[in-house]
C-alpha positions in Angstrom: -7.3 -52.4 -53.9 -5.2 -49.5 -52.7 -4.2 -47.0 -55.4 -2.6 -43.6 -55.6 -4.8 -40.6 -56.2 -2.9 -37.6 -57.5 -4.1 -34.0 -57.7 -3.6 -31.9 -60.9 -1.0 -29.1 -60.6 0.4 -30.7 -57.4 3.5 -32.8 -56.9 2.5 -36.2 -55.7 3.6 -37.8 -52.4 5.3 -41.2 -53.1 3.8 -44.2 -51.3 5.6 -47.6 -51.5 5.6 -50.9 -49.6 8.7 -51.6 -47.6 9.8 -53.9 -44.8 10.4 -52.1 -41.5 10.8 -53.6 -38.0 10.1 -57.0 -39.5 6.8 -56.2 -41.1 5.4 -54.9 -44.4 4.4 -51.3 -44.2 3.8 -48.3 -46.5 6.5 -45.7 -46.6 5.3 -42.2 -47.5 7.7 -39.5 -48.8 6.4 -36.0 -49.3 8.6 -33.3 -50.9 6.5 -30.1 -51.2 3.8 -32.5 -52.3 0.3 -33.9 -51.6 -1.7 -37.0 -52.7 -3.6 -39.9 -51.4 -3.1 -43.6 -51.2 -6.7 -44.7 -51.4 -9.1 -47.6 -51.4 -12.7 -47.3 -52.5 -15.5 -49.4 -50.9 -18.9 -49.1 -49.5 -20.1 -49.9 -46.0 -23.6 -48.8 -45.1 -24.1 -47.0 -41.8 -25.6 -50.1 -40.2 -22.3 -51.9 -40.8 -19.9 -49.3 -39.5 -17.8 -50.5 -36.6 -14.2 -49.6 -35.6 -11.1 -48.8 -37.6 -7.6 -49.8 -36.4 -4.4 -48.4 -37.8 -0.8 -47.6 -36.9 1.8 -45.2 -38.0 5.4 -44.0 -37.2 6.7 -40.6 -37.8 10.5 -40.0 -37.5 10.1 -36.2 -37.4 7.2 -33.7 -37.5 6.9 -30.9 -40.1 8.2 -27.6 -38.6 5.7 -24.8 -38.9 2.8 -27.1 -39.8 -0.6 -26.2 -38.3 -3.7 -28.1 -39.3 -5.9 -25.2 -38.2 -4.4 -22.7 -40.7 -4.9 -22.9 -44.4 -1.5 -21.6 -45.3 0.3 -24.3 -43.2 -2.2 -27.1 -43.3 0.2 -30.1 -43.6 0.5 -33.3 -41.6 3.1 -36.2 -41.6 0.3 -38.7 -41.3 -3.5 -38.8 -41.8 -6.1 -41.5 -42.1 -8.9 -40.1 -44.3 -12.4 -41.6 -44.3 -14.9 -40.4 -47.0 -18.7 -40.6 -46.5 -21.7 -40.5 -48.8 -24.6 -38.1 -48.1 -27.2 -35.8 -49.5 -25.4 -33.3 -51.7 -28.5 -31.2 -51.8 -27.9 -30.3 -48.1 -24.6 -28.6 -48.8 -24.3 -24.9 -48.1 -23.9 -22.7 -51.2 -20.2 -22.1 -50.4 -19.5 -25.8 -50.1 -21.4 -26.6 -53.3 -19.3 -24.1 -55.2 -16.1 -25.6 -53.7 -17.2 -29.1 -54.5 -18.0 -28.1 -58.1 -14.6 -26.6 -58.4 -12.8 -29.7 -57.1 -14.8 -31.9 -59.3 -13.8 -29.9 -62.3 -10.1 -30.1 -61.4 -9.8 -33.6 -60.0 -12.5 -35.3 -62.1 -14.6 -36.7 -59.3 -17.0 -35.3 -56.7 -15.5 -35.1 -53.2 -17.2 -37.1 -50.4 -20.1 -35.5 -48.8 -18.2 -35.6 -45.5 -14.6 -36.3 -44.8 -13.3 -37.4 -41.4 -9.6 -37.5 -40.8 -7.5 -38.9 -38.0 -4.4 -36.8 -37.7 -1.1 -36.0 -36.0 -0.8 -32.3 -35.3 2.2 -30.4 -34.0 0.4 -28.7 -31.1 -3.4 -29.3 -30.9 -4.5 -31.4 -27.9 -5.3 -35.1 -28.4 -9.1 -35.4 -28.9 -9.4 -31.9 -30.5 -11.6 -31.5 -33.6 -10.2 -29.2 -36.2 -12.6 -27.9 -38.9 -10.9 -27.4 -42.2 -10.5 -23.7 -43.1 -12.1 -24.1 -46.6 -15.1 -26.2 -45.8 -16.9 -27.5 -42.7 -17.4 -30.8 -44.6 -13.8 -31.8 -43.7 -13.1 -32.3 -40.0 -10.0 -33.7 -38.3 -9.7 -35.5 -35.0 -6.3 -35.3 -33.4 -5.1 -38.7 -32.1 -1.4 -37.8 -31.7 0.2 -34.5 -30.9 3.6 -33.0 -30.6 7.1 -34.6 -30.9 7.3 -36.7 -27.7 6.3 -40.0 -29.5 8.1 -39.6 -32.8 10.2 -42.5 -34.0 8.0 -45.1 -32.3 4.9 -46.9 -33.6 1.6 -45.5 -32.5 -1.4 -47.8 -32.6 -5.0 -46.6 -32.6 -8.5 -48.2 -32.7 -11.4 -45.9 -33.1 -15.2 -46.1 -33.2 -16.2 -44.6 -36.6 -19.8 -43.7 -35.8 -19.0 -42.1 -32.4 -16.1 -40.1 -33.9 -18.2 -39.0 -36.9 -21.0 -37.7 -34.6 -18.4 -36.0 -32.3 -16.9 -34.2 -35.3 -20.0 -33.4 -37.3 -22.9 -33.5 -34.9 -24.9 -35.8 -37.2 -25.2 -39.4 -38.2 -22.8 -40.7 -40.9 -23.8 -41.9 -44.3 -22.1 -44.9 -46.0 -18.3 -45.1 -45.8 -17.1 -44.9 -49.4 -13.3 -44.5 -49.2 -10.4 -44.8 -46.9 -7.0 -43.3 -47.6 -3.5 -42.5 -46.3 -2.3 -39.0 -46.7 1.1 -37.4 -46.1 1.4 -33.9 -47.3 3.9 -31.0 -47.2 2.8 -28.7 -50.0 1.7 -25.8 -47.9 4.9 -25.7 -45.8 7.1 -26.4 -48.8 9.0 -29.0 -46.8 10.0 -32.7 -46.8 8.7 -35.4 -44.5 8.8 -39.2 -44.3 6.3 -41.4 -42.5 5.3 -45.0 -42.2 1.8 -46.6 -42.1 0.9 -50.1 -40.8 -2.1 -52.1 -41.8 -5.5 -50.5 -41.7 -8.4 -52.7 -40.7 -12.1 -52.0 -40.7 -13.9 -54.0 -38.1 -17.5 -54.0 -39.0 -20.3 -54.8 -36.7 -20.8 -58.1 -38.5 -17.1 -59.0 -38.8 -13.8 -57.7 -40.2 -13.4 -56.0 -43.6 -9.9 -56.8 -44.8 
């Protein structure tokens, strides 16, 4: 089941089912806000296959830049969380994870892979989060040329994880939508279509 995940001390993005272009989608509205619309699960590495998703962005966020901590916002993200050996975390990451757990009430994933739409980075780029190397973003859409049209993507999870992190993935433990504008103090609306996980042994609805 998909559920909102809000962050303490942050205004939450609003996610709601709507009908658009004749199909049911999720509308995300961010107003100086950030939160996830998340589903927890567990797929072991041997079962990981492909993920398909779609989104539509009427307008990008002026000034947003996913490579900069002070402007790290995006109109759309698909966020995959992975399990792993927390004992392998660098000391800086361990301190950050402990801080996040104290604030949010749960431990972050060992590794987080995001598919994102960035204002300027080239498609195929890997952006490492400014705060931790355990969050990495693959740019699948870039710039304003394809706003206001549906963009469809299908990605190989294991290949993308190895490209981003240079290692094999652990079990997939969560999948989430994320529209945020808290760093740029702006407003943005976006739409998400169905997300499907196509396992090696079949389809995970």
